[in-house]
C-alpha positions in Angstrom: 0.0 0.1 0.1 1.6 3.1 -1.4 0.5 4.8 1.8 3.0 3.6 4.0 5.6 2.6 1.6 8.0 5.5 3.1 6.4 5.1 6.8 7.3 1.6 7.0 11.0 2.7 7.1 11.3 5.0 9.9 8.0 3.9 11.8 9.8 3.0 14.2 11.9 5.9 14.6 8.9 8.0 15.4 7.3 5.8 18.3 10.7 4.7 19.4 9.3 6.5 22.6 6.4 4.5 23.3 6.5 2.4 26.0 4.5 -0.4 23.8 4.9 -3.0 26.6 3.4 -0.4 29.3 0.1 -0.9 26.8 0.1 -4.8 26.9 0.6 -3.9 31.0 -2.7 -1.9 30.5 -4.5 -4.3 28.3 -3.9 -6.9 30.7 -4.9 -4.6 34.2 -8.0 -4.4 31.4 -8.7 -8.2 31.5 -8.2 -8.9 35.0 -10.0 -6.1 35.7 -13.2 -7.1 33.9 -11.8 -11.4 35.1 -11.4 -12.1 30.8 -9.4 -14.9 29.9 -6.9 -14.6 26.7 -3.8 -17.7 25.2 -4.9 -16.2 21.6 -5.0 -12.7 20.0 -5.2 -11.3 16.9 -3.9 -7.4 17.2 -5.3 -5.4 13.4 -3.2 -2.7 12.4 -0.3 -4.3 13.6 2.1 -2.1 11.9 6.0 -3.4 12.2 4.7 -5.5 15.5 5.1 -2.9 18.2 2.0 -4.1 19.8 2.1 -7.5 18.7 5.7 -9.1 20.2 4.9 -8.5 24.0 2.4 -10.5 23.8 3.9 -12.9 21.5 6.7 -12.7 24.3 4.3 -13.4 27.1 3.1 -16.6 25.5 -0.1 -15.7 23.9 -0.5 -17.2 20.6 -0.4 -14.0 18.5 -1.8 -13.0 15.2 -0.7 -9.8 13.5 -2.8 -8.3 10.4 -2.3 -5.2 8.7 -3.5 -4.0 4.9 0.3 -2.8 4.1 3.0 -5.9 3.3 6.1 -2.8 3.6 4.9 -2.8 7.4 4.3 -6.5 7.8 7.5 -6.9 6.1 9.7 -5.3 9.2 7.6 -7.0 11.7 8.3 -10.0 10.6 11.9 -9.2 10.5 11.6 -8.4 13.9 9.4 -10.7 15.1 12.3 -13.2 13.6 15.1 -11.5 15.5 13.3 -12.2 19.0 13.1 -16.0 18.0 9.4 -15.4 17.9 6.8 -17.6 15.9 3.8 -15.1 15.1 2.0 -15.3 12.2 1.5 -11.7 10.3 -0.9 -11.1 8.0 -1.7 -9.1 5.0 -5.2 -8.2 4.7 -7.8 -5.4 5.3 -9.6 -5.3 8.4 -12.6 -4.6 7.3 -12.4 -8.1 5.3 -10.1 -10.3 8.0 -10.9 -13.9 8.6 -7.9 -15.6 10.9 -6.7 -19.4 9.9 -8.8 -20.1 13.6 -10.3 -18.5 16.2 -8.9 -16.5 18.6 -9.8 -15.0 22.2 -9.3 -11.8 21.9 -8.7 -9.7 19.2 -6.7 -5.9 19.8 -6.9 -2.2 17.6 -4.3 0.0 18.7 -2.3 3.5 17.6 -5.2 4.9 15.9 -5.7 1.7 14.0 -9.8 2.5 13.1 -9.2 6.3 12.7 -7.4 5.6 9.8 -11.0 4.1 8.1 -12.9 6.8 7.1 -16.7 6.0 7.7 -18.4 4.6 10.4 -20.2 2.3 7.8 -16.1 1.0 7.7 -15.8 0.3 11.4 -19.3 -1.7 11.5 -17.9 -4.0 9.4 -14.7 -4.1 11.0 -16.3 -4.6 14.1 -18.2 -7.5 12.0 -15.2 -9.0 11.4 -14.0 -9.1 14.8 -17.4 -11.3 15.8 -16.4 -13.7 13.4 -13.0 -14.3 14.0 -13.4 -14.3 17.6 -14.2 -17.7 20.3 -17.2 -17.9 22.2 -17.2 -15.1 24.9 -14.1 -13.3 23.3 -12.6 -10.1 24.3 -12.3 -7.1 22.1 -10.1 -4.5 22.8 -9.1 -1.2 21.1 -8.7 2.9 21.0 -9.1 5.5 19.3 -8.3 9.1 19.0 -11.1 11.5 20.6 -13.2 14.0 18.8 -11.5 16.8 21.1 -8.0 15.8 20.0 -8.1 15.6 16.3 -10.8 19.0 15.4 -8.1 20.9 17.8 -5.7 20.3 15.2 -5.0 24.1 13.4 -3.5 23.9 10.0 0.4 24.2 10.8 4.0 22.7 9.7 5.8 21.1 11.7 9.4 20.1 10.8 12.0 17.5 12.3 15.9 18.0 10.9 18.6 15.1 12.0 21.6 14.2 10.8 20.1 11.2 8.5 17.0 12.3 8.5 14.1 15.8 7.7 10.5 15.4 8.0 7.7 17.6 7.4 4.3 17.3 8.4 1.4 19.9 7.2 -1.7 19.0 9.3 -5.4 20.6 8.9 -8.8 19.8 10.1 -11.6 19.0 8.3 -14.5 19.8 11.1 -17.5 19.3 8.6 -16.3 15.3 7.9 -14.5 15.1 11.6 -11.1 14.4 9.5 -7.4 15.1 10.5 -5.4 15.3 7.3 -1.3 14.3 7.6 0.7 15.2 4.6 4.8 13.8 5.3 7.4 14.6 3.7 10.5 13.3 4.4 13.9 13.1 3.2 15.8 10.1 4.2 19.5 8.9 4.1 20.6 5.8 3.4 23.8 4.6 3.2 25.7 7.3 0.4 21.6 8.5 -0.6 19.2 10.2 0.4 15.6 9.0 -0.5 12.1 11.0 -0.8 8.9 10.4 0.0 5.4 12.0 0.1 2.1 11.1 2.1 -1.1 11.8 2.3 -2.5 9.8 6.3 -6.1 10.8 7.5 -7.9 9.7 11.1 -12.0 10.4 11.1 -12.4 11.0 14.6 -15.7 9.0 16.4 -18.0 10.1 18.7 -18.1 7.1 21.6 -21.3 6.8 21.7 -21.5 6.3 17.7 -18.7 3.4 18.5 -20.6 1.8 21.6 -24.3 1.9 19.4 -22.2 0.0 16.7 -20.9 -2.5 19.4 -24.0 -3.1 19.9 -25.2 -4.2 16.5 -22.1 -6.5 16.0 -22.7 -8.3 18.7 -21.0 -7.2 21.6 -21.4 -6.3 25.3 -19.7 -3.0 26.0 -18.2 -3.6 29.6 -16.5 -0.2 29.8 -14.8 2.8 27.9 -12.1 4.3 29.6 -9.6 7.7 29.6 -6.5 5.9 28.4 -4.0 3.7 30.4 -6.3 4.3 33.7 -9.3 3.0 34.5 -11.6 7.3 34.2 -13.8 7.1 32.5 -14.0 9.0 29.3 -14.3 12.7 29.9 -14.8 15.8 27.7 -11.1 16.2 27.5 -10.4 12.6 27.2 -7.8 12.5 24.0 -7.9 8.6 23.4 -10.2 6.5 24.4 -10.0 2.7 25.1 -12.6 0.6 24.9 -13.5 -2.8 26.6 -15.9 -5.1 24.9 -16.9 -8.9 24.8 -18.4 -11.2 22.2 -22.0 -12.1 22.9 -23.2 -15.5 21.6 -26.3 -15.3 19.5 -29.0 -15.6 21.3 -27.7 -12.6 23.6 -28.0 -10.3 20.4 -30.4 -7.7 20.4 
């Protein structure tokens, strides 16, 4: 996918300060809080594997799903270097099918914000439901409306010895979409390569997400201000959701 052909080569540099092990600590805390159990997990929009690899390190049977082959190539290399067996699959999460059902599905770091319409959210939730074992869990995050809406049109530059990055950002308040134009100049050996990519993130209201979960056969167990057990507030910038698959007879 061209949108990630340049980003894949520098993505781990961009997120080098993120404590991804801490993300999985939080997931396990959420599961413990709701008395959920899992031995297998599928991580949607897994990218270069930063939220997938920690699961495998902890003994989960792990699958990573992403639409971008370039990102998955990085993830496979990292998993191999760690001696981890992870099944990475290139699929669109709106239509994904796993080789076998799992106990837990996750989707982190704005993955769902990349879906352009609430109908795409619904499609994804239905696929998650189909690929979960009975009473399986679905844990995911979304950037909040207040955070994306607060982004002004501006330009930011990172200029270091081997890399220069230029972000041009804007927010469309009619369709609640944050757009980022990323231009990079990256040195590899004695050469520089340039790439330009457009990324868009859609902001969704918690009420719409809750409705989609119900309509897709889930019980919404809780929604939280990120990395806490505090309820979502007006000024929350990232939301986490914990849902559980209902039995067919329980779906209303």
